[in-house]
N, C-alpha and C positions, 0 to 999 in steps of 0.2 A: 802222709797216707795215702795209701795206694789207693788204685781207682776201685776197683772191686769193694772196697770198705766204703768210699765214698757214697757208693752206690746204694750198698745197704742199709749208710746213715739216713741217706734220702727218703730210701722207699720208706723207713720206717719213723720220719719224720712226718712225713705222706700220710701214713695211715693213722699216725696221731691225729693229722691235724680232719681227715675223715671222721673219725670218733668224736673230737672234740665238738667237728660243723654239726652233729646232730642232737647235742647238749642243746638244753633250751637257754644255758645262762652263756653261751660262747656268742663273744661280740664280732664286730668287722674283724675281718679277717686281713686287711689292708689298707693301705691309703694312698690317695695320688699326691706326687712331690714336684711333679712338674707334668705341665702340657702346653704343646709348642707346637707352632707352623713350622716346619723347616723347608719346605721348596715345592716346589711344582716342576719336577723333572722326568722323572721314570711312568715308563708307561709300565703298571701291574693289571691292569682290569680294566672292562669295558664298560658302558652305559648302562643303567639301570642296575638289573642283576646278574651280568654279565660278569664271570670272571675270568676272561680272555682279552689278551691284550689287546687295545684295536689302535695303536700307533699315535694317540692321543697321550699327553703328558697326566698324570692324577698328581692330586694333592696330596702330601708328606706331612702328617703331624708324629711327633714323637712325644710318648704318654710313660711316664716313670714313676714304677711303683713300688711302697716301703711296706715290709710287715711280712708274716707267714701266711702263705694259706694257698688257694686255686683262683683262677679267672675263670668264669663261666661263661661271660657275655659282655661283649663292648658295643656303645652304638655311639653314634654322634650326631648331633642337631644343631643347625640353624638357629638361633636363640627366636627370632621373630619366623617362625616357623615355614621357611620358606623350601627345606629341604633336610631328610633324617634317613642316615646310612645305620646298618646294624649286620651282626652275622648270623641274624635268625636265619632258619630254612624255613622256607614258604613266605616270608617275610613282604609286605607290601612297599617295602623301604629299599632304598639302593642299596646294592654290596656296601660292605664294606671289607678290606684285604688285611689280616695281622700277619707279620714277622716278629720274629725275636730278635734280641742284639748279633744273631750269627746271620739270616739272614731268611732263616729257616721259615716256611709259608705254614702258621698257625692255621688258617681258616680251609674248608672247602663247601661245597656245593650241599654237605650235607650237615653244613654249619660250625660252629667253634667248640670244637673238642676242649675239655677241661686241662686248663695250663697252669700246671701247679709252680711257686716260687719259693723261695727260703733267702727273705733280710730284704735284698730289691730285685728289681727286674726293669729292663726296658723293651716297650714293644714299641714296633715302625708300624700305624695306622696310613692305607692308602685307600682314597676314596675317589671316583670319578665327578664330572660333572658337566654339564651342557652348557652353563652359561648361566641357568637359572641363578645359580647361590655365588659363586667365588669373582662373578664380573662385578662385583658391589660388596665395598669394607663391610662387611656381620661380623659379629660375635658368636663362636661356635661353643658349645659343650659338650664335651663327652662324660658318658657313663659306665662306671664299670661292676659288673655284678661278681659277689665273691662266693663260694660255694656252698658260704654259711647261710645267703640269700640276703645279705646286707649290700649296700651300692654307696660308691663314690661316687661325688663330682666336681667337674672343674672348669674353667670357660677362658679363652682365648679371643684376641681380636686378630682376624686377617685381611690384610687390604684388599681389596680389590685387585684384581688382574685382567682385566678385556681386552689384553693383546692376549691371553693365554687362553682363558677360555667363552667363547662367544657362540651365540647360538648359531647354529648351522643354516648358511644361505640367508634368504632375508626373511628369517622368522620373524614373529610380529607379537610385539610385548602386548598383553592386556591394553585395549583400549586405543590399537591402531584399526583404522578405517578399512583395512583387507581381511578382518575375523573378528564376528564378536559369536558370543557363547551364553547362552540362558539355562538357569536352572529352574524345571519347573515344580519340583517334588516329586511323589509319588502321586502316581497318576493310574488311573483304570485300566491297565493293559500289564497283560502278565507273558513275554516272551524270553526273558533272560533267568536262568537262574542263579545258584549261589554254585558255578563250577566254570569249567573254561569252554567249555559248549552250550549250546542255544538250548532252548526250552522250557518251559512251564515250571514253576517249584509252586504253584498255588498261593502266591503273596504276588501284588501290585508292585510294579515297576517305577522306578526312579525314571524322570524322563529329563533330557537334556538333550539343546537343539543347539547349532552353530552353523554360522554361514562364514561364505569366503568365497572372496573370488578370484581365479586363477586357472589355466588350463594346464592340467597335469593328472598325474595317475594316484591316487589317495593308496599309500602302501602301508600304515596303522596308524590306527587312534589309541588312544590313553587319557584316560579319567582318573585325577589324582587329587587329595586335597590339598593344600595348599597352610589351612590351621586347623584348629578344632581336633576332630577324631578321625584317625588316620582311617585311610580307605586308596583304593587303586582298583583299576579297570581295563582292560585293553583289550586288541585284536590279535595279540601273539600267542599262539598255538603250544602249550607243552610248557611255560613258565609259570603255572598254578594259580596264575591270577584269573581274578574273573571274569567272564566276556561281556563284551559290548555288543547288544543288535543294533546293528547298522540300517538305518532304514531311507532311502533316496525316491523321492517321488510316491511314497507308499511301497517301494520294493524292498525286499530283505537284501544287502549286497553281503554280508559275509558266507564265506564258503563252510563247509561240513566242519573243518575244523575248529570255525569262529575268526577265521583268518580274514580278509580282506585283501584287496586290487580291481580296483577300478574307476574308467577315466571318470574328468569332470570337465566340462567346458564354459568356463565365463561363470556368472552367478551360481551359487550352489548351496543348498539348502540342506543339514544333514538331521535327520532327528536319531539320537542316541538312548539304548536304554537300558537300564542296570539292576539288577539287584541290591535292595537296598543292605548295609550292615548295619545298620543304624545312625550311619554317618547322616544320611540326608532327612530323616525321618525325625533326625533329634535338632537341627536347625541351625546348630553352630557352627556349623563347618562349611567353608567356602571352599571351590571346586578349579581345577586348572582344567581346561580342555586341549589338547597336542593332535594336532592335525601332519602326519608326515607322508611326503609322497617319494616317489622312486626315484628322482634326482638329489633325495637327502633333504630337500626344503622342509622347513618346518614353521607351520602357525601355529602358533598357542595363544589363550585368552583367557583370561579368568572367567568364570560365569556368573552373572549377573541374575540376581533374584527373578524369575519371571513372575510379572502383572499380566500376564496376557497369555492363554492358553495356546497353542499353535493352532494355526487355521485350518489344517489338515488331518484329516481322520475323526474319530470319536471322541464326543466330550462337549465340556462347556466351551466355546470359544471365547466369551466375553461377557462379563457380568458387571453394571455399573451400577451405584448407588446416587439416587437423585432427591433433595430435597421436595420437603410435601408441597403440592401446587392446591388443586380444589378438588380430586378423588378421594370418596370417602368409601371404600367396602369392608375395612378390615378393621377387626376389633382387640381386646385383650382376650375376647374368649378362645373358642374352640372350633368357632362355626363363623361360616362367612355374615357380614353384616356390619352396617356403616356405627359408627359411636361418636359421630358428631364432628369428629377431629380428622383431618385430611391425613391421609396416610403418605411413606416415605415408601419409594419403589424401586425394584432392581429390574433394569433392562438385561435380560438375556437370552445369549444364541445357543443352543444346541446342534449338536451335531451328530447320525450316527442311526442304528436303527435298533427297535426294542420301543419297551413303551415304559414311560415314566410311572414309579407307583407312589411315591411321596419326595417332596424336598424338604429340605432343613437350611436353614441359618442361622450361623454360628456363632459366637464370638471367639477369637483366636488371639486378639491381644487387646489389651484392657478388661475392657466388658467380659460376662460370662454369659449375656441375654441371649437366648434361643428363641426361635419360631418354626412349626413345622405343618405340617400338614397329616399329622398322626393324632387320632382322636382316643383322648381319656387320659393323653399321660400330661394333662395341668397347662401345655404351652402353651401360647397363643399362636392364630392362626396364622398361615402363610394366602393369602385368597391370589391365583392364578390366573391372569386372563391372556388370553390370545391376542392379535393383534388388533384385530377389532373392537377389543374390549369386551368381550364372552367370557365370562366368569367361569371356568374350568371345575371348579370345586363340586363335589357333591355335598348335599344338605350337612353331612355330618363333618366334610372340610377335606376328606381323600380326596386324592386326584386318581384317573388313568387315564394317560396322556399319550398318545400311540405317536412315533417320531420316524420318518423318513426322511433321509437326508440330514435337512440344515429346516430348524425349526426357532421362531423368536417367540418369544413368550415374555411378559411381565408379572413379578411378586408383589403384593402389595403388603405393605407391613405395620401396624399400628405402634408408635414407640413410646415407652415411659423414659426418656431422656438419651438409652444407650447409644442409638442410631446420630442423633446429633451431636453428640460428645465426638470431635474430629480428633482425637487423641487412642481410640479405640478402630479395630479393623474386626473386619466380619469375613466367613467363608461362606461359600452357596456348596449344597452338597444335593444332587439327582441322584435317587435310588431307583435302579431299572428291576423290571421283571424278573430277570434273570439272574437278579446276583449282584451284577455290576455296578459300580457307584462312580460317579464324576464330580472332580470338586475342584472348586477356584475359587482363589481369593478374590473380593469383589472391590472395586474402583471407584473411590470416591468423586464424584466429577461436582467440580464448585462452578465453574465458567460451562454454564448449558448454550452448545450454539444456537446464535440467532438472537441470543439476550445479550444486550449490550454491557461491555464490563460496568461495573461497580464504580461508579468516580472515587476521587481519593478520599482517603475519610478525614476527618477533621482532628485538628491536634487532641492528643487525650486518647481517643478511639482503640481499642486492639485488631490490629492487623491479621485478617485471616490468612494464616501463613499454612499451606499444604503439605504435608508429609507426600515425596513422591518419589518412584524408584526408578524417573526416568533421571532423577540426578543422583549422580553415583560420585561421592568423593574418597579418596585414597591418600593417607600421609605417608608421604617417602623417606622421611626423616627429614635431617638437617644436613644443607648444602648442597649441588657443592657452589650455588652461588649468594651472594650478599649482593641483591638488589634497593633493600629497603633498611633502614633504622628504625629504633624504637620511637612511639609518638606519633604526632598527627603536624609534622612540618608543612608550613605552606606550600613549598617545594619538596613534591615523592622526593626527587635527585638529591634532597640535603639531608644530611646529620645520620650518614652513615655510621654504624660500628663496626669492630673487627670482627662480628660472630654471622657465621654462616648462617642464611634462614632456613626458617621453617618450610618443608616443599608441600604443597598438595595437589594431588593430580587430581582434576577436576573429569569429570564425563559425564555428556550430555546426550542423553539417547532420546533419537523420534520428537526432539522438540524445535517448535519455531517460533520466531520473533523475534526482539530486540532485548536484548539485557540490559539496565541500565544502572545497575549495582549489583555488588557482592559481597558478602558479611559471613564472618566466621566469629561466631558466638559461643561460650561455653553456658553447658547444658544447668550449671548448679548457680547461674548467674553472678556466678564471685569470681571466676579465672579468667577474665579477662574477654574482647572483645576486637576485631579488626573488619575494615570495610574499604569499600571503594568511595564512602559518601565523604565528598571533602566538609570542615569547618564542625564536625558533630562530636570531636575529641576522643574518638574510637583511632586506633591504630591504623598505619595505612598499610593496603593488600596491593603487591605488587604483580600484575597479569601478563603473563607471555603465551605466546601461542604453542610453543614446546618449549622443550626444557633448556632448550640453549638459545632460542631465539631475542630478539629484542624488547623492553618492556611495552607495552599495548597503553599505559595508562597516560591519560594529560597532567600536565606538571602538577594540576592542586590534586592528582592521587583518583578523580574519578574515574569511569571507565565504561565503556558502552559499545556494544557490539551485537550485529545481525547473526542470528545462528537458523541452520536450516536442517532438519534430519540429525545424523550424529556427528557431534561435536568435541574437542578438547580443548581444555585451557589450565597453566600452570602457574599456580598461586605462590607466591612467596612473602612468608610475613617475619617479621621479628620476634624472635622466640621469648616467650615471657618466664620462660620455666617450669611453667604450668601444660603447655600446649606439648613440648617432645614428652613430658612424665605421662601423660593421658591423652593422647587425640582423642580418643573415643568418648570422654566427657562435653565432647564440640561438635554441634552441626553447621552445616554450610546453609545460606542461605541464597535462592537467584531470584534474582528480581527484575520483572519485564516489564516494560512500558504502558501492557494493555493491563498491569495491575496483579499480574499473578505472582503471588511468592513462595517458591517450591522449594525445600529443603529434605533435608536426609543426613542422619547423622555420619560423620567420619569414622571411617572404615582403617 
């Protein structure tokens, strides 16, 4: 067949596809026959959304398709949510370059044009990485969208390549002592908008705080999701990504175009504000904060949920819930007054300028109970007192409290059972006369300073295990080490099996004391338990200080360690098949010699 006739035939077939694609009965226009990793040698593009070669090797996948149709979009993601790449213009994901079998590049800064195929097609997919994804063995999924709206997916595993993909400079993983990051959620400040330049947009911003120690020049900051909903903010002008407002010591550090370049000297704290796209307020997404310096060094940390509002600036600095003692000034009605039952109290500190016109305490997990200072809505009263114990409510329950700089207040609540339930969590909200609102999750206080720890409970008593944001546990997968076997042999060093252990990274934040045991237990009570307590039939936990250091347990499996401030441990467990299948069905309990038992669900 002559070349001209071939082109005419292909054009006719493609036009037929266009017509068929508009019909409601048309099915998938293609299928994936193969998806495989090829190499990591060629340099095709740069990091993030850059399509310019950067002198570093890129990952090369080969994708084979079969059918009669046209491809409109291709994306690749790490199945565990570490990173995602695509061809969409303006996307917050990293860029993906596609070439056909002849080496012709099909993608551009404007995205991917429609790519028709007839019978079979081979696409070469190239993507970059800074070490966050391909330094470890992971499974990857490719998704292909066809012109009729149908999609096809396939997966493949790629072995880790730490020798090729390394974090630049002394980059710090989440959990490093050199950098920490905290996510405080939506707060009462509006300094960033849904655009690349700074400025108010009428909605309160999400607040992140990052702390690190170095002497250098900050050149770039990025915040992005590591799971959940896609989200990304940065200080890079002209790339379409929403801006980060960066404050140090209360001073804005951004230039007019949103970029940053400022020196830091030693211990540094940065407050970062971003316009929320729903990922922060949705509450189901974790974020990574990345700080890049002018020498190429990169610090990074997973942002931990913030239980304490920053001490600088306006807002609720602290809010702590204490059980009843003797004070009785509140009741289940809407005006102050005793009812014969001692009240629960919330000790709180506010900072800022203005007048508080109402307080609200609202259940955010578990109970929907609510208290306030608003009359006529049938919600039980919050009685507010100052440091001297003076009641600040009017006879109708309302408040009008002037705030200048910092003010300490106490809120008194009559409980019908919701506050006593350890599984419930609550938020306190302060409403200002100018419309601003300050919010904060209330911390439960179990051990009150000055009160001796409770004695060890008798056999059969229920232990008071307190969920704490200071305990953070991350399931890292299986291996690479094999330190412990199944069961509880008399000597933890014996009974090894041939299987790599489940690996949990445990981070303790601002905790002081002596740990006397660690426990990992299933939330359903049916999927197994491990601990460092000898002789109780639970499987052993091997504990190391780093991912490569020696085991810290005694031969009988017991473990004890003094901690002060921030610290990190690595736990190794013989997998029972259920732990690796669903790590989120387990929690870790850290017990101290003073009687504290702090827990957190494993991420």
